[in-house]
Structure formats: structure tokens, C-alpha cells
C-alpha positions in Angstrom: 2.2 14.2 23.3 -0.5 13.0 20.3 -2.2 9.9 20.4 -1.4 7.7 17.9 -4.0 4.6 18.8 -6.4 3.4 16.6 -9.1 1.0 16.4 -10.1 -1.1 13.8 -13.4 -3.2 14.0 -13.3 -3.1 17.4 -9.7 -4.1 18.2 -7.6 -1.5 19.5 -4.0 -1.0 18.1 -1.3 1.0 20.0 -0.3 3.2 16.5 -1.4 2.7 12.9 1.5 0.9 11.4 0.5 -3.2 10.8 3.3 -5.5 9.3 1.7 -7.4 6.3 1.9 -10.9 5.2 5.0 -11.4 4.1 8.4 -13.3 4.8 8.7 -10.5 7.3 5.8 -12.3 9.7 6.5 -16.2 8.3 6.7 -17.5 12.5 5.9 -17.0 16.1 9.4 -15.6 16.1 9.1 -13.3 13.5 6.1 -12.1 14.3 7.5 -11.3 18.4 10.1 -9.3 16.4 7.8 -7.3 14.5 5.6 -6.4 17.3 8.7 -5.6 19.6 10.0 -3.3 17.2 6.9 -1.0 17.3 4.4 -2.6 14.8 0.7 -2.3 16.7 0.2 -5.4 14.6 1.4 -8.0 12.2 -0.4 -10.0 9.8 0.5 -13.9 9.3 2.0 -15.0 6.1 -1.0 -16.8 4.3 -2.2 -20.4 5.8 -3.3 -22.3 3.4 -4.0 -26.2 2.6 -2.6 -25.7 -1.0 0.5 -27.6 -1.0 1.7 -25.6 -4.6 1.8 -22.7 -2.4 3.5 -23.9 0.2 7.2 -24.5 -1.2 9.1 -21.2 -2.1 10.8 -21.1 -5.7 14.3 -20.5 -5.9 15.4 -17.8 -6.5 12.3 -15.4 -5.9 13.4 -11.9 -4.8 14.9 -9.3 -6.6 15.6 -5.8 -5.7 15.5 -3.1 -8.8 17.8 -0.5 -8.2 19.0 -1.7 -5.6 21.1 1.2 -4.4 18.1 3.6 -4.7 16.6 1.4 -2.2 19.4 1.6 0.4 19.2 5.1 -0.2 15.7 5.8 0.1 14.7 6.7 -3.2 12.9 5.0 -6.1 12.9 1.3 -6.5 10.8 -1.9 -7.0 10.9 -5.0 -5.3 10.1 -8.0 -7.5 9.5 -11.7 -6.3 7.7 -14.7 -6.7 7.0 -15.2 -3.0 4.1 -17.6 -2.2 2.1 -18.5 0.6 3.5 -19.8 3.8 5.5 -22.8 4.1 4.2 -24.3 7.2 0.7 -26.2 7.4 -2.4 -24.6 8.7 -2.1 -26.9 11.9 1.6 -25.8 12.8 0.4 -22.1 12.3 -2.1 -22.6 14.7 0.4 -23.3 17.1 2.4 -20.5 16.0 0.1 -17.9 16.9 -0.5 -19.8 20.4 3.7 -19.4 20.8 3.3 -15.9 19.7 0.7 -14.8 21.9 2.1 -16.2 25.0 5.1 -14.7 24.2 3.5 -11.0 23.5 1.1 -11.4 26.4 -1.4 -8.8 25.5 1.0 -6.4 23.4 0.2 -6.4 19.4 -2.6 -7.5 17.6 -2.1 -10.6 15.5 -4.2 -11.2 12.5 -4.2 -14.8 10.8 -4.4 -14.3 6.8 -5.9 -17.4 5.1 -6.5 -18.5 1.8 -8.8 -21.6 0.9 -9.3 -23.4 -2.4 -13.2 -24.2 -1.4 -15.5 -22.8 0.8 -14.9 -25.4 3.5 -11.2 -24.8 3.6 -12.1 -21.0 4.0 -14.5 -21.9 7.1 -11.6 -24.4 8.2 -9.4 -21.9 8.2 -11.2 -19.4 9.9 -12.3 -21.6 12.7 -8.7 -23.1 13.1 -7.1 -19.5 13.4 -9.8 -18.4 15.5 -9.1 -21.2 18.3 -5.5 -20.8 17.7 -6.0 -17.1 19.4 -5.7 -14.9 16.6 -7.4 -11.2 17.1 -8.5 -10.9 13.5 -8.5 -12.8 10.1 -7.3 -11.5 6.9 -8.8 -13.1 3.3 -5.9 -13.2 0.5 -8.0 -11.9 -2.2 -5.4 -10.4 -3.7 -2.0 -12.5 -4.0 -0.8 -12.4 -7.5 0.7 -16.0 -7.7 -2.3 -17.4 -8.4 -4.4 -18.7 -11.8 -7.7 -18.7 -13.4 -10.1 -21.4 -11.5 -8.6 -20.7 -8.0 -10.8 -19.7 -4.8 -8.0 -17.5 -3.6 -5.8 -14.6 -4.6 -6.4 -12.3 -7.3 -7.5 -15.2 -9.6 -11.0 -15.4 -7.5 -11.4 -11.4 -7.5 -12.7 -11.1 -10.7 -15.7 -12.9 -9.8 -17.7 -10.5 -7.3 -20.3 -13.0 -6.6 -17.7 -15.6 -5.6 -15.9 -13.0 -3.7 -19.3 -11.8 -1.6 -19.6 -16.1 -0.8 -16.6 -16.3 0.4 -16.8 -13.5 3.0 -20.1 -14.9 3.9 -18.6 -18.3 4.5 -16.0 -17.1 6.6 -17.9 -14.5 8.6 -20.5 -17.1 9.3 -17.6 -19.4 10.8 -15.9 -17.3 13.2 -16.9 -14.3 15.6 -13.5 -12.3 15.3 -13.4 -9.1 12.9 -12.5 -10.1 9.0 -10.2 -7.7 6.8 -10.6 -8.2 2.9 -7.5 -7.6 0.9 -8.0 -5.5 -2.3 -6.1 -6.8 -5.4 -5.1 -3.6 -7.9 -4.9 -5.8 -10.9 -7.9 -7.9 -12.6 -10.7 -6.8 -10.7 -12.0 -2.7 -9.9 -10.8 -2.2 -6.0 -13.7 -0.5 -5.7 -16.3 -3.1 -6.7 -14.2 -5.3 -4.5 -15.1 -3.2 -1.3 -18.7 -2.9 -2.4 -19.0 -6.5 -2.7 -17.2 -7.6 0.7 -18.8 -4.8 2.6 -22.4 -6.2 1.5 -21.1 -9.3 2.6 -20.4 -8.4 5.9 -16.8 -7.6 5.7 -15.4 -5.7 8.6 -12.4 -3.8 7.2 -11.0 -3.3 4.0 -6.7 -3.6 3.3 -6.3 -1.1 0.1 -4.1 -2.3 -1.7 -1.9 -5.3 -2.7 0.8 -5.4 -5.2 0.6 -6.4 -9.2 1.8 -9.1 -11.1 4.7 -8.0 -13.4 7.7 -9.0 -15.4 10.9 -8.0 -15.5 13.5 -8.9 -18.2 17.0 -9.5 -18.9 17.8 -8.0 -22.2 21.4 -8.9 -22.3 20.4 -12.6 -22.0 17.3 -12.4 -23.5 15.1 -14.0 -21.5 13.1 -13.5 -17.9 15.6 -12.5 -15.3 16.3 -14.8 -12.4 12.9 -17.2 -12.9 11.0 -18.1 -16.1 8.1 -16.7 -14.8 6.0 -13.6 -13.4 6.6 -12.3 -10.3 4.9 -9.6 -7.5 5.6 -6.2 -8.3 5.4 -3.5 -5.7 7.5 -0.5 -4.5 6.9 3.2 -3.8 6.4 3.9 -7.3 2.7 1.9 -6.5 2.0 4.8 -3.6 0.1 7.3 -6.0 -2.0 4.0 -7.7 -2.8 2.9 -4.0 -3.9 6.2 -2.7 -6.1 6.9 -5.8 -8.1 3.5 -4.6 -8.0 4.0 -1.1 -9.5 7.6 -1.6 -12.2 6.3 -4.0 -12.9 3.6 -1.0 -12.9 6.4 1.7 -15.1 8.9 -0.4 -17.8 5.9 -1.4 -18.3 5.9 2.8 -18.7 2.2 3.2 -18.9 2.4 7.0 -15.5 0.5 7.2 -12.3 1.4 8.3 -9.5 1.4 5.7 -5.7 -0.1 6.0 -3.6 1.7 3.5 -1.1 -0.8 2.1 0.7 -0.8 -1.8 4.3 0.7 -1.6 4.6 2.6 1.7 8.8 3.4 2.3 8.4 6.6 4.1 6.3 8.3 7.0 5.0 10.8 4.3 3.5 7.8 2.3 2.1 6.6 5.5 0.7 9.7 6.2 -0.9 10.4 2.7 -2.6 7.3 3.3 -3.9 8.4 6.8 -5.0 11.7 5.1 -7.2 9.8 2.1 -9.2 8.1 4.3 -7.0 5.0 5.8 -7.2 4.3 9.7 -3.7 2.5 9.9 -1.5 1.3 7.4 0.2 -2.1 6.5 4.1 -2.1 5.9 6.3 -4.9 4.1 9.0 -3.7 1.5 10.5 -0.8 3.0 11.1 -3.1 6.4 12.6 -5.6 4.1 15.2 -3.2 2.7 15.4 -1.0 5.5 15.1 -2.9 8.2 12.6 -3.0 11.5 13.7 0.3 12.5 11.4 2.1 10.2 8.6 1.3 12.0 9.7 3.6 15.1 10.7 6.0 12.6 7.2 6.4 10.9 5.4 6.3 14.2 7.8 9.2 15.9 7.3 11.3 12.7 4.0 10.9 12.8 4.0 12.2 16.1 5.5 15.3 15.0 3.5 15.8 12.2 0.4 16.0 14.3 1.7 17.8 16.9 3.3 20.6 14.7 -0.6 21.2 13.5 -2.4 21.0 16.9 -3.7 17.6 16.6 -4.3 15.7 19.2 -4.6 11.9 17.7 -3.8 10.2 14.3 -7.9 9.9 14.5 -8.3 13.5 13.6 -6.4 13.3 10.6 -7.8 10.5 9.1 -9.3 11.7 5.6 -8.5 15.4 5.7 -7.0 15.5 2.4 -10.8 14.8 1.3 -12.0 17.6 1.8 -10.3 19.4 -0.9 -11.0 16.8 -3.2 -13.2 18.2 -6.4 -14.7 16.8 -8.8 -12.9 16.6 -12.8 -15.5 19.4 -13.9 -14.6 21.9 -10.7 -10.9 21.6 -12.2 -9.2 25.0 -13.3 -9.8 25.3 -17.0 -8.8 29.1 -17.5 -5.0 29.9 -18.2 -4.7 32.1 -15.0 -0.9 31.5 -14.1 2.4 32.5 -15.4 6.0 30.8 -15.4 8.4 32.7 -13.2 12.2 32.2 -13.6 14.2 32.8 -10.6 17.7 34.1 -12.3 19.6 33.5 -9.2 19.0 29.6 -9.7 18.7 28.9 -13.2 21.6 27.5 -14.9 21.3 27.8 -18.3 20.9 24.0 -18.8 18.1 24.6 -21.4 16.3 20.9 -20.6 13.0 23.5 -20.3 13.6 24.9 -23.8 14.3 21.7 -25.1 11.1 19.7 -24.0 8.6 22.3 -23.4 5.4 20.7 -25.4 4.2 24.1 -26.4 7.1 25.4 -27.6 6.9 28.3 -25.4 10.5 28.3 -23.8 13.3 29.0 -25.9 17.2 29.5 -24.9 18.8 32.8 -25.7 22.0 34.8 -24.9 21.0 36.1 -21.8 18.9 32.8 -20.4 15.5 31.3 -20.7 12.9 33.1 -23.2 9.3 32.8 -21.7 6.6 33.2 -24.7 3.3 33.7 -22.2 1.1 33.3 -25.4 2.3 29.9 -26.2 2.2 28.8 -22.6 -0.8 26.5 -21.5 0.1 26.4 -17.7 0.7 22.8 -17.7 3.3 22.9 -15.4 5.9 20.2 -16.9 8.7 22.8 -17.2 8.6 23.8 -13.2 8.2 20.1 -12.3 11.2 19.1 -14.4 13.4 21.9 -13.6 16.6 20.3 -12.1 17.5 23.1 -10.4 14.2 24.2 -8.9 14.4 27.5 -10.9 10.8 27.9 -11.9 7.3 28.3 -10.6 3.9 28.9 -11.5 2.7 31.8 -10.2 -1.5 32.5 -10.3 -1.7 36.2 -11.6 -4.5 38.5 -10.3 -7.9 38.6 -11.8 -10.8 40.5 -11.2 
């Protein structure tokens, strides 16, 4: 049986699925439920002394395309969920309770966010003293404004980010994860700054800030402010940043995050260099059972390819990456149409940007001279009747 265990900054995880900081981890009871459901670790809802982040707006969550969400298709979660309602001292008690109930099972990661360097240090000391196995620095929350020393608000200043990492590292002896924002800063630059300041691992990446409008009412939907915006649509963006960071070879493990909704998403992050993944929105939409599903399918995939462990899959896709200059520029493909599948809907003919396709009496007419080998028609065809075939060249 393929081994799913991973080691991150000297901490052992039984499998690569970690529950991200979210409402799913807002208390010891929630953390225990996540671990019992099969997650190898859980990140607490962010612990802070900031009272403005401790009282949640109501309502604050909205699923865009809910039917698709329940059917496992594309959707988005739009929310203005802030940090933990519990005071830091109460969280210390929650972590002790969770560790007592779990015994040695599961890794407890305390997410922290300070308003000052002193608060960052104080939170680090308190969480380590409560029994947290690791710390995660919330330098990514989309619900922070300019001038704050936490969340995405501070990530535009690499020097401040570096100072925060150094302050926390100097105050604690347990490994520290830096969570990267994809908005308002370049995650690759943030990763470099964090690593140079002593970070032990990186989480790539958090959600974006967005805005949903009710066009019928002519005003913002549900609440008159912005919200965090995430979901499966975000996976390619988060994968891109994760791959960029992995290709830098910074010498730090990466936790993939940002829109993971299926085992294929989770595996994609591993293949581009993540040692483990953080899961949130998909669990909220589909329930805790998705944890076991992801681990089961990952093991099946590994065994089907003769791999003995998940570690062997980390970064495999990066071997096939090329530079922009190395991409094929010759026109060496032709479009092939499966007449048995083609429904003569005419979509390809109507949408081809190069006017290489037209709908005739007997079906689709293809003009190879006009075709630019772009693959748009192949990917758009609702019947899956088109393919791009590489022609033999000397």
C-alpha cells in the first residue's frame, strides 16, 4: 500500500490533507472532528487580539452557483468571515483540550495574527505553550485594510513581513509556516522574503478579495462591503504560484492551497511541488467525507503508477516544464473531426477566431491554410468530436 505520510519542517503528518484555518476549525471540538475524519492536521481559526476581527458580520457567507457546488462542478464561496471569536487565552485552553482528546493523533497548527510586533511575539509564545505543534502566520487574510500589521494589508511591504517572521521565530521553537496572499503582492517575492528571514514552510496561496453585486437590486449582494472570494476556479492560479515557488528551489516545504475541491486538485498541487495541501471550502460544501475520498484516490493513483509514497510524486510535473521561448511555434498540427460524434451544431464554425471552420451541407469543412493550431475548437466542442493531431515532420 502506498505511503501517504509526509514530513514538513520536522513534523510528521500521516497523510497530505490538512484542514485550513476556517470556521471548520473554530474550536477544539471542530479540530478533533477534522482529525477524526482523517485529516493529518488542522490549522486553528486565526487567533488575534484585534476586537474588530473577533465579531463576525451576519450574514457573511454566500455560495455562487450552489447547484453546481453540490454537484461537484464549478462554484465560488464568497464570504466576509473574519478571525476567531475566542480570545487568545481561551484558544490556549482550546488547544490543550484538543491535544488531550486526540493524544498523539494529528498535528495542531495555530494560526496567529498580531497588530504589533509585540502581539506577534506574545501570540507565538502563548500558542507554543498551549501545545501547538506549529504556527502559521496569517499574512494573507483578505479582510484587512492598509496600515495593519497582519493579513494581506502588510504583505505589500516585504521588510515588515521579514520583521514579523523574525520576531515570531525569535519567540518560539516550533516550526513556523508563512501563508502567502495572491493579491496585492507577488507571492514569489513574499516567499523569498520569508525564507530569507527564517520561515520553515510556505502555504501557497490564500483567497482573493472580491465583490458580488445583486444586479436586480442594484447594490452589493447580502452585505455592503467586499468579501473573500475562492473556490475551484482558483486552482490554476494557485497552482501557478506554487509551481513558481517550487521552481525557485528555496529549500522549504510548500503546502498547496487555494480552491482545492477534488482529489485531482490535491494531486495537481503535489505534482507541482507541494508536500501537502490545505483544504477548506470543499469541506464546507461537501462535508468531512471528502478527506477520506482524497486520501483514498491519492493512494490509488500512486499504486497505479508503481509509486511507493506520496513523496515520490512531489514536483513530478515540473520535469516537463519549459520556458516560454521553448514552446512550439511551428504549425505542425491538423484538426481531426470524428464524424460519428459530430452533431453539426456549428459552434466551432461560428466561434473559430481564424475562420478556418465552416458548416456545409455534409458537415464541418476544415481549411488547414487558415487554421493556426490554437486548439480553441477542440476544447470548446460540446460533443468531444474534435482533436488536434500532430503531423509527421522530417
